[in-house]
N, C-alpha and C positions, 0 to 999 in steps of 0.2 A: 558517587558519593555514598559513604557508609551509612547504614541505618541510623546509628546513634548521632551522627553529624546531622542527617536530614531531620531528625526528631528535634534537635536543638534549633535548627533553622526555622522550622514550623512554629516553634514556641516563640521565638524572637519576632517572627512575622505576625503572629497573633498579638503579641505585646504591643506592636507599633501601630496596629489598625483596630478599628472598632469591629468590623466584620470582614471575613474573607471566605470565598467559596472554594470547594474542592477543585474546581476547574482552574481558578487563579493559582492556587498552590501547585497543582500539577504542571501548569505551564512554566511557573517560576522555577521549580525544582527539576523540570524535565523528566517527570515520571508519570505513570498513569494515574487516573483518578482512583482506581482500585487500590493502588499502593497508598495514596493519601488516606482513604478510608480505614486501611489497616493501621496506618501510623496514628490516626486519631484514636483508634481503639487502645493502642499501646499506651498513649499519653494519658487517656482516661484511667486505665488500669494502674498507672504509676502515680495517680493522684492529682494530675493537673486538671483543674476545674473548668473544662471546656463545655460550652453549650452549643447546640446547633439545631437548625430547623431547615427542612426542605425548602429551597428557593431562597433562603435567607443567608445561609452560610454558617460559619463558625465564629465564636467569640469567647473571650475569657470572662469569667465572673469578675465583677468590680471589686477592686482592692487586692486582687491577687498579684503577687510579685515573684520574681525568681531570685534565688540566692545569688551573691556576687561571684564574680570570677567564673562565669559560665563561658568557656571558650572551647573551639574546636582544637584538635590536635595541631593543626597548622598555624592557628592563631596563637596558640601557646608558644610554639617554637619561634615565631616571629617576635613575641613579646620577650621571651627569654634571651634570644640572640640580641635583640636591642639592648637589653639590660647588661649583657655581658660586654657589648661594645662601649656602653656608657662607663663601665667599671675600668675599661682599659684605655680609653682615649679622652677622658675629661679630667676634672680635678678631684682632689681627695674627698671633698664634701659630697659631690655627686656620686662618687664611687661608693661611699658609705650608704648614701641614700638607695642607690641601685641595689646594693647588696641586701638591704632591709627589705626592699620590695620583692626581690628574688626569693627570699626566705618565705615571705608571706605567700607568694604564688605556690611554692613548692608545698607549703603546709595546707593549701586550700584545695588542691586538685585531687582527682581520684588517683589511686595508686597505679591504675593501668596507664594513665597519661604520665605520670611521674617517671615511670620506667622508660618511656619513649623519650622524654626530655633528657634523662640521664645518659642515653645512648644517642643523642642527636648528633648528626654529622657536622653541625656547625658550632664552632668554638672560637674564642678569641683568647688564646693562652697567654699572650705577652702584652705588656704595656706598650702603647704606640709612641708615647712621648716621654721625655726625661722629666725628672721631678721639677726642674726649673720651669719648663714649659707648662706643666700642669698647674704649677703656682700662678703663672701669669694668666692661665685660662680662668682660674678661680677668681682672681682680683678683677679681671676685666668682666667677667659674667656678673659679678656683683655690682660693678659700676654701671653696666648697661641696665640692670634691673632698677638701681636706685637713681638713674639719670644723674650721674656725677661725672664731672670732667676728670680726666686722668692725664698725668704727665709721663711720657715715655722717652727713653733713649733708644734710637732705632738705627740698625745697620742695614743698609739696602744691599742689593745684589752686586753693586760696585764697591762695596766695603766702606761707603761713605756713612759717617755717623752723624745723626742730627737729633735734636731735642724737639719734641712736638707736645702741644696741648691738644687733646682730642675730646670730642663728644662721642663716646663709644655707642654705637647704634645696634650692632648685632655681631655675633660670632658665627662663623661659617666653617664647617669641616669639609675638607676636599679629599678625604681618603688617607692622605699622608700628612697634611698640614692644616692647621687652623689659621684662619684670618680674621681680623677684626675690622668690620666696616665702620667708618667714622667720619665725622666732619672734622677736618683738620683746621685749626685755627690759624696756623702758619700759612698754609696754602689758600685758605678761604675757599675750600672745595671738598668734595668727598674723596676719600682715599681708603684703600685697603692695605693693611699691614699684616705681614706674616708674624704670627705670635712667636715662633721659634727665632725670629730675628730681633725680637724686642729684648734688649739686655737689661732694662730696668723699667718698671712701671709703678707709678705711685698714684694713689687716689688723692685728688685735691678735696678741698672743702667747698668747691663751687658746684652747686647744683645747676641744672639747665632744663629749661622747659621746652616743649616743642615749639620751634620757631619756624615760620614759613620759609621754605627753601633749604632747611637744614635737617629735616626729619627723615626717618627710615623710608617713608613713602615717597619723599622727594628723591632719595637715593635710588630706589628702584625706578623711578620715573626717568632719572638721568640715564640709567643703564639702558632702558628701553629706547630713549632718543639716540643713544650711541649704536643702536642696531643689535643689542644683546636680546636674545630670547629669554625673557624673565617671567617666571611664574611665582607668585608669592601671595 
């Protein structure tokens, strides 16, 4: 771990605990206690108000906080890659929101980290979905949030077209396709629908409340009962 990353980790550790000893920090960061002592001196010289007493450990002065967007290089790379994925595989509104967040991140980080992000080996250069699929994603996403039923025209893998009324519960991305997990009023059961096979989706004026047996929690419980390994 680089010295700058270690200093950041120490400040975060101090921020989350009342007191911490050099021994605890050395074990957590896998360095010697002597290295921790040197790091503490560097933090003090940089203006971080750290107090310490032999046998008591170190702690931060009350009321001290750190500026926002304090990330390591890898954390920033993960964040920016996630934002780029959002821009290319969701809907236009989330794309605009992700672009705004990305600009805020780029304006707030040190130039040394900015140059690393500009040269990151991870990029998402092309949109993953068509405009029609992106539009469906936006409509369904907003319906899930608002808990509003939707009507869809769906074409399954056998090319059979059906009309459904759904309680949309969650959108899931599988790398190439999005699916919407929903309670299907026609089948009176949970179903997953590929968003790219939805030819038309319309939001109804019917709101729905959580109802026993038809919630997202019930959906995941049903998957577990079918033998699927589910973490949610």
